[in-house]
C-alpha positions as CSV (number, residue, x, y, z in Angstrom):
1,M,18.3,-35.7,-9.5
2,N,21.7,-33.9,-9.0
3,Q,23.1,-32.6,-5.7
4,D,21.9,-29.0,-6.3
5,E,18.3,-30.2,-7.0
6,Y,18.3,-32.4,-4.0
7,L,19.5,-29.6,-1.7
8,L,17.0,-27.2,-3.3
9,R,14.1,-29.5,-2.5
10,K,15.4,-30.0,1.0
11,A,15.5,-26.3,1.6
12,E,12.0,-25.9,0.2
13,Q,10.8,-28.6,2.6
14,Y,12.4,-26.7,5.5
15,E,10.6,-23.6,4.3
16,K,7.2,-25.3,4.2
17,E,7.8,-26.6,7.7
18,G,8.6,-23.1,8.9
19,Q,12.2,-23.9,9.6
20,L,13.4,-20.7,7.9
21,I,16.9,-20.6,9.4
22,H,17.7,-24.1,8.1
23,A,16.3,-23.2,4.7
24,I,18.4,-20.0,4.6
25,Q,21.6,-21.9,5.3
26,I,21.0,-24.3,2.4
27,Y,19.9,-21.6,0.0
28,K,23.1,-19.6,0.9
29,N,25.2,-22.6,0.1
30,L,23.5,-23.0,-3.2
31,F,23.8,-19.4,-4.2
32,N,27.1,-19.8,-6.0
33,S,25.6,-22.5,-8.3
34,D,24.7,-21.0,-11.6
35,A,22.1,-23.7,-12.3
36,V,19.9,-22.6,-9.4
37,K,21.2,-19.1,-8.5
38,R,18.2,-17.2,-9.7
39,T,15.7,-19.5,-8.0
40,V,17.7,-19.3,-4.8
41,L,17.7,-15.5,-4.9
42,I,13.9,-15.3,-5.2
43,K,13.5,-17.9,-2.4
44,L,15.9,-15.9,-0.1
45,I,14.2,-12.6,-0.9
46,S,10.8,-14.1,0.1
47,I,12.2,-15.6,3.4
48,Y,14.0,-12.3,4.4
49,E,10.8,-10.5,3.8
50,K,8.9,-12.8,6.1
51,L,11.6,-12.2,8.7
52,N,11.4,-8.4,8.2
53,N,15.1,-8.4,7.2
54,V,14.8,-5.9,4.4
55,S,18.5,-4.9,4.5
56,A,19.6,-8.5,3.8
57,S,17.3,-8.6,0.7
58,L,18.7,-5.3,-0.6
59,N,22.3,-6.4,-0.2
60,L,21.6,-9.8,-1.8
61,I,19.9,-8.3,-4.9
62,D,22.4,-5.5,-5.3
63,N,25.2,-8.0,-5.3
64,Y,23.4,-10.2,-7.8
65,L,22.6,-7.3,-10.2
66,N,26.2,-6.1,-10.0
67,S,27.3,-9.3,-11.9
68,N,24.1,-10.3,-13.7
69,E,22.0,-8.2,-16.1
70,D,18.6,-9.8,-15.3
71,I,15.6,-7.7,-16.4
72,E,13.1,-9.9,-14.6
73,I,15.0,-9.7,-11.3
74,R,15.3,-5.9,-11.8
75,K,11.5,-5.7,-12.1
76,I,11.0,-7.8,-9.0
77,Y,13.5,-5.6,-7.1
78,T,11.8,-2.4,-8.2
79,H,8.5,-3.8,-7.0
80,Y,10.1,-4.8,-3.7
81,L,11.7,-1.3,-3.2
82,V,8.4,0.4,-3.9
83,R,6.6,-1.9,-1.5
84,H,9.1,-1.1,1.3
85,G,9.3,2.7,0.7
86,F,12.6,3.0,-1.1
87,H,11.1,5.0,-3.9
88,D,14.2,6.9,-5.0
89,K,16.2,3.7,-5.2
90,A,13.4,2.1,-7.1
91,L,13.5,4.8,-9.7
92,D,17.3,4.3,-9.9
93,V,17.0,0.5,-10.4
94,V,14.1,0.7,-12.9
95,S,15.9,3.3,-15.0
96,E,18.0,0.5,-16.5
97,I,14.9,-1.0,-18.1
98,S,13.6,0.1,-21.4
99,K,10.0,1.6,-21.1
100,E,9.5,0.8,-24.8
101,E,10.4,-2.9,-24.5
102,H,8.8,-3.3,-21.1
103,P,5.9,-0.8,-20.8
104,E,4.5,-2.7,-17.7
105,I,7.2,-1.0,-15.6
106,L,5.4,2.4,-16.1
107,F,3.1,1.3,-13.3
108,L,6.0,0.9,-10.9
109,I,7.5,4.2,-12.0
110,G,4.1,5.8,-11.4
111,M,3.9,4.3,-7.9
112,A,7.4,5.5,-7.0
113,N,6.7,9.1,-8.2
114,Y,3.3,9.1,-6.5
115,N,4.9,8.2,-3.2
116,L,7.6,10.8,-3.6
117,G,4.9,13.4,-4.1
118,D,5.7,14.1,-7.8
119,Y,2.1,13.9,-8.9
120,K,2.5,15.5,-12.3
121,V,5.1,12.9,-13.3
122,A,3.1,10.1,-11.7
123,K,0.0,11.1,-13.7
124,I,2.0,10.9,-16.9
125,N,3.3,7.5,-15.9
126,F,-0.1,6.0,-15.1
127,N,-1.7,7.4,-18.2
128,D,1.1,6.0,-20.3
129,F,0.7,2.6,-18.5
130,I,-3.0,2.6,-19.3
131,K,-2.4,3.4,-23.0
132,K,0.2,0.7,-23.4
133,N,-1.1,-2.1,-21.2
134,K,-4.8,-2.6,-22.2
135,T,-5.0,-6.2,-21.0
136,S,-2.8,-5.9,-17.8
137,E,-4.2,-7.2,-14.5
138,L,-2.9,-4.0,-13.0
139,L,-5.1,-1.8,-15.2
140,P,-7.8,-1.2,-12.5
141,D,-5.0,-0.4,-10.0
142,A,-3.6,2.1,-12.4
143,Y,-6.9,3.9,-12.7
144,V,-7.3,4.0,-8.9
145,Y,-3.9,5.5,-8.5
146,L,-4.7,8.0,-11.3
147,A,-7.7,8.9,-9.2
148,K,-5.5,9.4,-6.1
149,V,-3.3,11.7,-8.2
150,S,-6.4,13.7,-9.2
151,I,-7.5,14.0,-5.6
152,M,-4.0,15.4,-4.6
153,Q,-4.4,17.9,-7.5
154,N,-7.9,18.7,-6.3
155,D,-9.5,17.6,-9.5
156,L,-12.3,15.5,-8.0
157,D,-14.4,15.1,-11.1
158,A,-11.4,13.6,-12.9
159,A,-10.9,11.3,-9.9
160,L,-14.4,10.0,-10.2
161,D,-14.0,9.4,-13.9
162,S,-10.9,7.3,-13.2
163,L,-12.6,5.4,-10.4
164,R,-15.5,4.6,-12.7
165,S,-13.0,3.3,-15.3
166,A,-11.5,1.0,-12.7
167,E,-14.9,-0.2,-11.5
168,N,-15.9,-1.1,-15.1
169,I,-13.0,-3.5,-15.1
170,S,-13.2,-4.9,-11.6
171,T,-15.4,-4.5,-8.5
172,R,-13.1,-6.6,-6.2
173,S,-10.8,-3.8,-4.9
174,M,-11.2,-2.5,-1.4
175,D,-8.9,0.4,-2.4
176,L,-11.2,1.4,-5.2
177,Y,-14.2,1.9,-2.9
178,K,-12.0,3.5,-0.2
179,T,-10.8,6.0,-2.8
180,Y,-14.4,6.6,-3.9
181,A,-15.4,7.3,-0.3
182,E,-12.5,9.8,0.1
183,T,-13.4,11.5,-3.1
184,Y,-17.1,11.9,-2.1
185,I,-16.1,13.2,1.3
186,K,-14.1,16.0,-0.3
187,K,-17.1,16.7,-2.5
188,G,-19.4,16.8,0.5
189,M,-21.4,13.9,-0.8
190,Y,-21.6,11.9,2.4
191,L,-24.5,9.5,1.5
192,H,-22.5,8.5,-1.6
193,A,-19.4,8.2,0.6
194,N,-21.2,6.0,3.1
195,E,-22.3,3.7,0.3
196,A,-18.7,3.4,-1.0
197,I,-17.2,2.8,2.4
198,N,-19.7,0.0,3.1
199,K,-18.6,-1.7,-0.1
200,A,-15.0,-1.3,1.0
201,F,-15.8,-2.9,4.4
202,D,-17.5,-5.8,2.6
203,L,-14.2,-6.5,0.7
204,D,-11.8,-6.1,3.6
205,P,-13.4,-5.6,7.1
206,S,-10.0,-5.8,8.8
207,E,-8.6,-2.7,7.1
208,M,-8.3,-0.2,9.9
209,T,-8.1,3.0,7.8
210,L,-11.7,2.3,6.8
211,Q,-12.7,2.9,10.4
212,K,-11.2,6.3,10.3
213,I,-12.9,7.2,7.0
214,A,-16.3,5.8,8.2
215,A,-16.0,7.9,11.4
216,K,-15.8,11.1,9.4
217,I,-18.8,10.1,7.3
218,M,-20.9,9.2,10.3
219,Y,-20.0,12.5,12.0
220,E,-21.1,14.5,8.9
221,L,-24.3,12.5,8.8
222,S,-24.9,13.3,12.5
223,A,-24.7,9.6,13.3
224,F,-22.6,10.4,16.4
225,K,-23.0,7.0,18.1
226,Q,-21.6,5.3,15.1
227,A,-18.9,7.9,14.7
228,E,-17.9,7.2,18.3
229,F,-17.8,3.4,17.6
230,F,-15.5,3.7,14.6
231,L,-13.2,6.3,16.2
232,K,-12.8,4.3,19.5
233,N,-12.0,1.2,17.5
234,Y,-9.5,3.0,15.3
235,I,-7.8,4.7,18.2
236,R,-7.6,1.4,20.1
237,N,-6.0,-0.5,17.3
238,S,-4.1,2.0,15.2
239,K,-1.7,4.9,15.5
240,A,-4.1,7.8,16.2
241,D,-3.3,11.4,15.5
242,F,-4.6,14.9,16.3
243,E,-7.4,14.6,13.8
244,D,-8.7,11.4,15.4
245,Y,-8.7,12.7,18.9
246,N,-10.2,16.0,17.9
247,L,-13.0,14.4,15.9
248,L,-13.8,12.1,18.8
249,A,-13.9,15.1,21.2
250,K,-16.2,17.0,18.8
251,T,-18.4,13.8,18.6
252,Y,-18.7,13.7,22.3
253,E,-19.5,17.4,22.3
254,K,-22.4,16.8,19.9
255,M,-23.6,14.1,22.2
256,N,-23.5,16.4,25.2
257,R,-20.9,14.3,26.9
258,K,-18.7,17.2,28.1
259,K,-16.4,15.2,30.4
260,E,-15.4,12.8,27.6
261,A,-15.1,15.7,25.1
262,D,-12.7,17.5,27.4
263,I,-10.6,14.4,27.8
264,Y,-10.1,14.0,24.0
265,F,-9.7,17.7,23.4
266,K,-6.8,17.5,25.9
267,K,-5.4,14.4,24.1
268,A,-5.6,16.3,20.8
269,K,-3.8,19.3,22.2
270,E,-1.1,17.1,23.7
271,F,-0.6,15.4,20.3
272,E,-0.5,18.7,18.5
273,E,2.1,20.1,21.0
274,Y,4.3,17.1,21.5
275,G,3.6,15.0,18.4
276,S,3.3,11.9,20.5
277,N,0.5,9.3,20.6
278,Q,-1.2,10.0,23.9
279,K,-3.7,7.3,24.8
């Protein structure tokens, strides 16, 4: 075992033990070694992400790519940028990769365009990805995002077709059933929406946005006590907005609890006027 390998293992041990600062120091010292540079880069990106130090990761990868043409790192970087909301930069970085030689990047391009609100282009990207990546693990996700694009374009039947295609491949995605629920709500099919949201809860009961969606469904099904439960839980644990306060006020109004309805109508008005989260 040479010195670089010894130090790399030592840093990995520090990382396992949660001593991230010590690990970073060793990884930085190793970064100039061509033999382990790529491995060290990936390790540092992972640690900086755990520490919520996104800017350190961006600087590190930018510097690396300035002197190394590394397609795999460029793919990792694009995924990292999309995940952290740097969608314009992601499109910039991924533009250096050939779509013909690496058709899997079409998913990332679609994600970036979807998040930038360019739904027409995102739809093309996701459709191209689906055509060229028939065995990809990301295929169900591509269909779900294609459904999200259709929802934004108000083509709800197309959204359902895409969701069924995703479901035919895998039934283990919370986002699949969440998107089903959102589609059925827009179609006014609340019993179907309720069935879908229950499947989403089964897959990830900790996902707070499901509480918000479930509240809308319960309200429309006149299950006001359940709507109250979901709304109170969501408001207590998430960043509520006008819609949440207003729906809770209307729920209390339906339950003939005027005092509580007035409180939440007031909160909704305050949010609308000041844009602040009044709790």
